[in-house]
Phi, psi and omega in degrees: 000127174256125181271160180302333179272010173091005179282151177243125179241134181237137179248113182066152185210063179194179181198158175291344178280352179100173186294341180300333179298329177296316179295324184273333188240300188292309182301311179299324178297312180298316179299319179298332178275359181080021183265126178241357181220137172256115183288314178220136177237123183256129175253125186287320180195177193269020173282136186304327181290000175254350181221001187290352176259002186293323177300317179295320176298318180294334175288333189252341184224147167289137179236125181289308178201156176241126180255126182237154178283163177304141179078013184299315181258212178090181185300330181285341184226068186298326179291322176293321177299316179296321177301314179303319178296318179295319180295314178299323177298334177273358181084016179269128178292129175242122179224000000 
């Protein structure tokens, strides 16, 4: 979603096809629109097909913050927990 003030908001960043789809589809689409920064990225829930492309997006775009629902990480969701750690390690705010 592109807002009138130029912000870019993304909802979920993954697919059942794996993270390569982000490299082939999402990133080129954003670049074609002239977007170099994702201001906010919202993750709906902790299933990998909703977030497995986020590392690739973070390699290609500046990301302001990632918003996750309550209970996104933790022992029940170790892959989601690890993602949060990687994002924080990159200096991306996760809330």
